[in-house]
VOBA-1610 file (N, C-alpha, C; in pm, whole numbers, padded with zeros to 5 digits, always signed):
BEGIN
Met+03419+00000+02163Met+03247-00109+02210Met+03188-00133+02049Gly+03152-00074+02030Gly+03088-00091+01891Gly+02971-00048+01893Trp+02896+00052+01964Trp+02790+00042+02003Trp+02722+00137+01868Phe+02797+00216+01845Phe+02716+00280+01684Phe+02766+00228+01570Ser+02869+00139+01553Ser+02902+00096+01421Ser+02814-00031+01341Arg+02752-00037+01223Arg+02725-00080+01180Arg+02813-00195+01047Arg+02765-00289+01053Arg+02830-00417+00945Arg+02767-00351+00800Ala+02865-00345+00741Ala+02758-00310+00566Ala+02716-00418+00526Ala+02615-00429+00449Ala+02542-00507+00387Ala+02610-00579+00257Asp+02537-00661+00261Asp+02609-00796+00202Asp+02573-00728+00024Pro+02573-00667-00085Pro+02515-00622-00199Pro+02441-00700-00247Thr+02499-00889-00259Thr+02413-00963-00312Thr+02280-01020-00266Thr+02311-01029-00123Thr+02199-01070-00009Thr+02027-00967-00086Pro+01993-01072-00120Pro+01869-01022-00176Pro+01778-00984-00041Thr+01720-00866-00053Thr+01591-00801+00059Thr+01545-00934+00095Lys+01542-00926+00227Lys+01390-01004+00281Lys+01349-00962+00299Leu+01203-00962+00243Leu+01106-00858+00265Leu+00963-01009+00416Asp+00850-00893+00462Asp+00804-00956+00593Asp+00731-01049+00494Arg+00666-01078+00391Arg+00588-01163+00314Arg+00544-01112+00149Glu+00564-01226+00089Glu+00506-01189-00062Glu+00364-01171-00050Ala+00319-01054-00159Ala+00225-01046-00244Ala+00152-01207-00280Asn-00052-01214-00214Asn-00097-01350-00213Asn-00202-01310-00314Arg-00234-01375-00286Arg-00367-01350-00355Arg-00486-01317-00310Glu-00503-01383-00193Glu-00529-01310-00100Glu-00599-01151-00093Asp-00483-01126-00076Asp-00391-00937-00125Asp-00488-00858-00257Leu-00495-00941-00323Leu-00519-00902-00459Leu-00652-00864-00413Ala-00735-01023-00376Ala-00884-01014-00386Ala-00908-00921-00265Gln-00899-00868-00163Gln-00942-00772-00069Gln-00933-00678-00154Leu-00815-00619-00255Leu-00860-00514-00325Leu-00979-00477-00406Glu-00984-00575-00491Glu-01082-00597-00562Glu-01166-00595-00510Ala-01176-00640-00389Ala-01346-00665-00309Ala-01363-00503-00280Phe-01266-00444-00259Phe-01297-00314-00154Phe-01322-00207-00308Val-01254-00170-00403Val-01338-00131-00498Val-01475-00199-00551Thr-01457-00339-00560Thr-01657-00303-00597Thr-01728-00292-00505Ser-01688-00250-00365Ser-01805-00279-00279Ser-01800-00107-00245Arg-01739-00058-00271Arg-01735+00115-00239Arg-01734+00190-00376Arg-01742+00324-00337Arg-01769+00462-00453Arg-01639+00532-00470Gly-01614+00585-00558Gly-01493+00676-00561Gly-01362+00613-00543Val-01339+00546-00531Val-01206+00461-00463Val-01087+00510-00627Glu-00975+00538-00574Glu-00841+00557-00555Glu-00762+00462-00506Phe-00665+00459-00603Phe-00505+00403-00591Phe-00404+00448-00583Tyr-00264+00471-00443Tyr-00217+00512-00425Tyr-00107+00384-00424Leu+00014+00449-00499Leu+00101+00289-00524Leu+00257+00400-00403Glu+00271+00261-00348Glu+00353+00265-00282Glu+00506+00165-00300Pro+00603+00208-00310Pro+00728+00134-00365Pro+00781+00043-00250Glu+00842-00030-00356Glu+00904-00166-00223Glu+00974-00080-00109Thr+00985-00146-00025Thr+01042-00106+00082Thr+01211-00191+00083Thr+01274-00173+00208Thr+01346-00278+00242Thr+01304-00393+00335Ala+01153-00303+00398Ala+01070-00481+00456Ala+01010-00496+00378Thr+00890-00439+00309Thr+00774-00500+00270Thr+00735-00438+00143Asp+00699-00522+00062Asp+00677-00514-00104Asp+00616-00440-00139Thr+00572-00399-00255Thr+00506-00244-00329Thr+00359-00339-00280Thr+00345-00163-00222Thr+00168-00233-00164Thr+00104-00088-00218Val-00070-00133-00230Val-00131-00021-00264Val-00261+00041-00154Val-00265+00158-00186Val-00363+00193-00044Val-00463+00244-00113Ala-00575+00182-00131Ala-00704+00179-00177Ala-00770+00309-00092Ile-00799+00428-00146Ile-00891+00513-00062Ile-01052+00530-00138Ala-01160+00521-00097Ala-01263+00531-00090Ala-01296+00703-00097His-01472+00709-00131His-01452+00891-00164His-01433+00947-00041Asp-01507+00831+00064Asp-01534+00880+00253Asp-01412+00896+00311Gly-01314+00867+00245Gly-01173+00807+00325Gly-01112+00716+00371Glu-01199+00592+00403Glu-01172+00459+00380Glu-01075+00428+00352Trp-00993+00334+00367Trp-00912+00297+00285Trp-00798+00194+00367Ile-00766+00132+00279Ile-00679-00033+00357Ile-00597-00017+00189Arg-00437-00058+00290Arg-00333-00119+00217Arg-00305-00225+00210Arg-00274-00278+00083Arg-00250-00469+00047Arg-00101-00452-00067Arg-00090-00537+00021Arg+00058-00608-00113Arg-00003-00615-00249Thr+00086-00589-00372Thr+00052-00621-00508Thr+00215-00697-00568Gly+00336-00694-00515Gly+00437-00747-00582Gly+00483-00679-00665Ser+00390-00622-00728Ser+00509-00517-00805Ser+00362-00375-00850Pro+00421-00321-00941Pro+00344-00163-00974Pro+00280-00243-01072Arg+00343-00313-01181Arg+00253-00321-01272Arg+00109-00431-01254Val+00113-00500-01147Val-00005-00577-01086Val-00102-00481-01073Ala-00014-00374-00990Ala-00152-00242-00884Ala-00182-00188-01031Gly-00100-00170-01113Gly-00165-00078-01331Gly-00308-00171-01371Thr-00288-00354-01321Thr-00352-00362-01366Thr-00509-00402-01303Ile-00490-00475-01189Ile-00604-00397-01106Ile-00675-00273-01169Ala-00600-00112-01129Ala-00652-00073-01194Ala-00718-00023-01291Arg-00679-00040-01387Arg-00740-00080-01505Arg-00831-00113-01513Arg-00853-00275-01489Arg-00970-00375-01489Arg-01076-00270-01424His-01046-00201-01314His-01140-00152-01285His-01202-00009-01285Ala-01099+00044-01374Ala-01109+00191-01386Ala-01090+00293-01347Val-00993+00236-01213Val-00929+00331-01058Val-00841+00382-01124Pro-00808+00528-01091Pro-00701+00592-01071Pro-00586+00561-01003Leu-00444+00554-01039Leu-00335+00524-00976Leu-00231+00627-00956Tyr-00221+00645-00876Tyr-00119+00782-00810Tyr+00005+00733-00768Glu+00083+00791-00742Glu+00237+00751-00697Glu+00240+00848-00597Ala+00195+00739-00484Ala+00240+00813-00351Ala+00332+00908-00302Ala+00388+00877-00287Ala+00554+00947-00301Ala+00574+01079-00378Arg+00479+01126-00511Arg+00472+01237-00579Arg+00321+01328-00539Thr+00219+01235-00529Thr+00102+01350-00500Thr+00037+01331-00357Gly+00112+01244-00242Gly+00092+01229-00112Gly-00058+01122-00085Tyr-00115+01191-00008Tyr-00267+01094+00039Tyr-00343+01211+00047Pro-00465+01213+00049Pro-00582+01260-00013Pro-00596+01320+00160Glu-00651+01464+00194Glu-00698+01468+00286Glu-00846+01391+00393Arg-00900+01365+00286Arg-01001+01303+00312Arg-00947+01119+00418Met-00801+01118+00362Met-00803+00980+00470Met-00790+01013+00609Arg-00697+01152+00572Arg-00679+01183+00719Arg-00808+01181+00826Ala-00873+01272+00736Ala-00997+01293+00828Ala-01101+01161+00883Trp-01084+01031+00790Trp-01079+00932+00835Trp-01071+00900+00922Asn-00954+00869+00922Asn-00867+00795+01065Asn-00860+00884+01161Arg-00921+01024+01151Arg-00955+01108+01292Arg-01081+01079+01337Ala-01180+01044+01249Ala-01264+00962+01308Ala-01308+00848+01343His-01200+00790+01327His-01191+00632+01325His-01084+00610+01405Pro-01089+00665+01511Pro-00958+00618+01658Pro-00892+00423+01650Glu-00990+00387+01638Glu-01012+00262+01684Glu-00945+00181+01562Arg-00911+00242+01466Arg-00862+00153+01365Arg-00712+00204+01414Arg-00661+00251+01476Arg-00536+00283+01444Arg-00413+00229+01541Lys-00516+00151+01653Lys-00513+00077+01788Lys-00481-00073+01702Arg-00512-00130+01590Arg-00455-00278+01527Arg-00283-00299+01589
//
């Protein structure tokens, strides 16, 4: 019946992302950086479903995730605002982000 079989993906077919990064994504990142203190960027690589993203985390653990389109764009925004940029896959996320999530469970219900 083939319940567990899968067709091999065509390697010439480009990845279909949910959507590309746009100006609104970048504007929201910049607004977050300018309206909060102690912000750090955590770069998340492109996956088969999502474009390259950045998680911006403030000093109190509040955070947002927005598409940037490429690591280069994320680096440009980070340099412009003197914000450190880390690779999330290497460093992980700071404990303050998890603490903020526990203190704001309503945010996870979106």
